[in-house]
C-alpha positions in Angstrom: 103.4 129.7 143.7 100.6 131.5 141.9 98.4 129.9 139.3 97.4 131.7 136.1 94.8 131.4 133.4 95.6 132.2 129.8 93.8 133.1 126.6 95.0 130.7 123.8 95.5 131.6 120.2 92.1 130.2 119.5 90.5 132.8 121.8 89.6 130.3 124.5 90.5 130.4 128.2 92.8 127.7 129.7 93.9 127.1 133.3 94.6 127.9 135.9 98.1 126.4 135.7 101.2 127.0 137.8 104.2 129.1 136.8 106.4 126.2 136.0 103.8 124.8 133.6 103.5 128.2 131.9 107.3 128.3 131.5 107.2 124.9 129.9 104.5 126.1 127.5 106.7 129.1 126.5 109.7 126.8 125.9 107.5 124.6 123.7 106.4 127.6 121.7 102.7 127.2 122.7 102.5 130.7 124.2 104.7 133.8 124.0 105.2 137.3 125.5 102.0 138.6 123.8 99.8 135.9 125.4 97.2 137.3 127.8 97.3 135.9 131.4 95.3 136.4 134.5 96.4 135.6 138.0 94.0 133.3 139.9 91.7 135.4 142.1 92.0 138.5 140.0 90.0 139.9 137.1 92.7 141.8 135.3 94.2 140.3 132.1 97.8 141.2 131.3 100.5 140.3 128.8 102.7 137.5 129.9 105.7 139.7 129.5 104.2 142.2 131.9 103.9 139.7 134.8 107.0 140.1 137.0 106.9 136.5 138.2 107.0 135.4 134.5 109.3 138.1 133.3 112.3 135.7 133.1 110.3 133.3 130.9 112.2 132.8 127.7 110.7 134.7 124.8 110.0 132.9 121.6 110.4 134.6 118.3 108.6 133.3 115.3 110.6 133.3 112.1 109.4 135.9 109.6 107.3 134.6 106.8 109.1 133.8 103.6 109.2 136.6 101.1 107.4 135.6 97.9 107.2 137.7 94.8 103.9 139.2 94.1 102.3 137.8 91.0 102.6 140.1 88.0 99.4 142.0 87.4 100.1 143.5 84.0 98.7 142.0 80.8 100.8 140.4 78.1 101.5 142.8 75.2 99.5 141.8 72.1 102.2 143.4 70.0 104.7 141.0 71.5 102.6 138.0 70.7 101.9 139.2 67.2 105.6 139.8 66.6 106.5 136.2 67.5 103.6 134.8 65.4 104.6 136.9 62.3 108.3 136.0 62.8 107.5 132.3 62.9 105.3 132.6 59.8 108.3 133.9 58.0 109.3 130.2 57.5 106.2 129.7 55.4 106.2 133.1 53.6 109.8 133.2 52.6 110.4 135.9 55.3 107.9 138.4 54.0 105.9 138.5 57.3 109.2 138.7 59.3 109.7 142.4 58.4 106.4 143.4 60.2 107.3 141.0 63.0 110.7 142.7 63.5 109.1 146.2 63.7 106.3 145.1 66.1 108.8 143.3 68.3 110.9 146.4 68.8 107.8 148.5 69.4 106.6 145.9 72.0 109.9 145.9 73.9 109.8 149.7 74.2 106.2 149.8 75.3 106.7 147.0 77.9 109.8 148.8 79.3 107.9 152.1 79.6 104.7 150.6 81.1 106.0 150.4 84.7 104.5 146.9 85.0 101.2 147.5 83.3 102.4 145.4 80.4 104.3 142.1 80.3 105.9 140.0 77.5 109.3 141.5 77.1 110.7 138.0 76.6 108.1 137.2 74.0 108.8 140.5 72.1 112.5 139.7 72.2 112.0 136.3 70.8 109.7 137.7 68.1 112.4 140.2 67.2 115.1 137.6 67.0 113.1 135.1 65.0 112.0 137.8 62.5 115.5 139.1 62.1 116.8 135.6 61.4 114.1 135.0 58.6 114.8 138.4 57.1 118.5 137.4 56.8 117.4 134.2 55.1 115.3 136.0 52.4 118.3 136.1 49.9 118.7 132.3 50.4 115.0 131.7 49.8 115.2 133.9 46.7 118.2 132.0 45.4 116.3 128.7 45.7 113.0 130.0 44.5 113.9 132.1 41.4 115.3 129.2 39.3 112.3 127.1 40.1 110.0 129.9 39.0 112.0 130.5 35.8 111.8 126.8 35.0 108.1 126.7 35.6 107.6 129.7 33.4 109.6 128.1 30.6 107.7 124.9 30.9 104.4 126.7 30.7 105.5 128.5 27.5 106.6 125.2 26.0 103.1 123.7 26.7 101.5 126.8 25.3 103.5 126.4 22.1 102.4 122.7 21.8 98.8 123.7 22.1 99.3 126.4 19.5 100.7 124.0 17.0 97.9 121.5 17.7 95.3 124.2 17.0 97.1 125.2 13.8 97.3 121.6 12.6 93.6 121.2 13.4 92.9 124.3 11.3 94.9 122.8 8.4 92.8 119.6 8.7 89.6 121.7 8.6 90.8 123.5 5.5 91.6 120.1 3.9 88.1 118.8 4.7 86.7 121.9 2.9 89.0 121.5 -0.1 88.7 117.9 -1.3 91.3 116.7 1.3 94.0 119.0 -0.1 96.3 120.9 2.2 96.5 124.7 1.8 99.0 126.4 -0.5 102.3 126.7 1.3 102.9 130.3 0.2 99.6 131.5 1.8 99.0 128.9 4.5 98.5 131.5 7.3 95.9 133.4 5.3 94.2 130.1 4.2 93.7 128.8 7.8 93.3 132.0 9.7 89.5 131.8 9.9 89.7 128.1 11.0 92.4 128.8 13.6 90.0 130.8 15.8 90.6 133.7 18.1 93.7 134.2 20.2 97.4 134.4 19.5 97.8 130.8 18.1 100.2 132.0 15.5 102.5 133.4 18.2 105.0 131.3 20.2 105.2 132.8 23.8 108.9 131.9 23.9 109.8 133.6 20.6 110.8 137.0 21.9 110.0 138.7 18.6 107.2 141.0 19.5 106.9 142.4 15.9 106.3 139.0 14.3 102.7 138.0 13.3 103.6 134.3 13.1 106.4 132.3 14.8 105.7 129.1 12.9 106.3 127.8 9.3 104.7 125.3 7.0 106.5 122.4 5.4 106.7 123.5 1.7 106.9 119.9 0.5 103.2 119.5 1.5 102.0 122.4 -0.7 98.4 121.6 -1.7 98.9 117.8 -1.4 96.2 115.2 -1.0 96.2 114.2 2.7 95.7 110.5 1.7 99.1 110.6 0.0 101.1 112.0 3.0 102.8 109.9 5.6 101.2 110.8 9.0 104.7 111.3 10.6 105.7 114.0 8.1 106.5 117.4 9.6 103.5 119.8 9.0 104.2 122.9 11.0 107.3 123.8 13.0 108.8 126.7 14.9 110.4 129.4 12.7 111.4 133.0 12.6 110.3 133.4 9.0 107.1 135.4 9.8 103.7 135.3 8.3 103.1 132.6 5.6 106.7 131.3 6.2 107.2 128.0 4.4 110.2 125.8 3.6 112.1 122.9 5.2 114.6 122.2 8.0 116.6 125.3 7.0 113.8 127.5 8.5 113.8 125.8 11.9 114.2 128.4 14.6 116.9 128.0 17.2 115.5 126.0 20.1 113.4 128.3 22.2 112.5 126.0 25.1 114.3 124.3 28.0 116.8 121.6 27.3 117.1 122.9 23.7 113.7 121.6 22.7 111.5 122.6 19.7 107.9 122.0 19.1 106.8 120.3 15.8 103.3 119.4 14.6 102.9 116.4 12.2 100.6 115.6 9.3 98.3 113.4 11.5 97.6 116.5 13.6 99.5 115.7 16.8 102.4 117.9 18.2 105.5 116.8 20.0 108.4 118.4 21.9 111.5 117.4 20.1 115.1 117.6 21.3 117.8 119.3 19.2 119.2 115.9 18.2 115.8 114.5 17.3 115.1 117.4 14.9 117.8 116.0 12.6 115.9 112.7 12.2 112.4 114.2 11.4 110.6 113.2 8.1 110.2 116.2 5.7 109.2 114.3 2.5 105.6 113.2 2.3 
């Protein structure tokens, strides 16, 4: 029985060993048909499968390597990411950014599909499109919740503006009184009398009046016509909301219909302060000095 030397997978020479030992190595998977062998006493290297004496040696077949997907090489679409971000921001912008997010999401999906692998992010673009579409559908609900709040805030702001106007008018009356021996202005010409003291701005106009042609949306309590301030109860009505126009004067009959939320009206008193009064409270106000 011949002996053989082999070249191992590490490139080193092993042997010589007998035929039986080689067969055992084949069975153990240590060598295979492609292993180079050389018979003892010769210089020629041959494949193990080409040696007749070893031709019956069982051949081993290594299992093929597992197939793994190649990593994607394309970059993620910036439009896809932007679409998702804008769609998400729709939650904080009442859906206004979602419209742009929807458009960019659709464009991104088309570009990714046509890029032949150069772009990735189809799933991100799809998510951005869906999120944007959802927030666009919610815009009417946002509007339904927001508009009443805005209307209420606007009405409240006009109410506060009206309070400030009457305070300024009451102050102008006090300044006039100080310049005229503590006597209030004539009721019939009160607007003319205090106009200089009232300062610039539309202090004679109530922002909630709705009458653009009127020069003045307030009236003067006629019962205080020219009176000495020392003889007037501080809680007496001085100026109140009215549709009578410039130099309007009179009593409760001139009160304008409530212009503010919850049927409120603004009234300034003889001590110079102004209050927001309910419709019911208006009936209890003091008109006589």
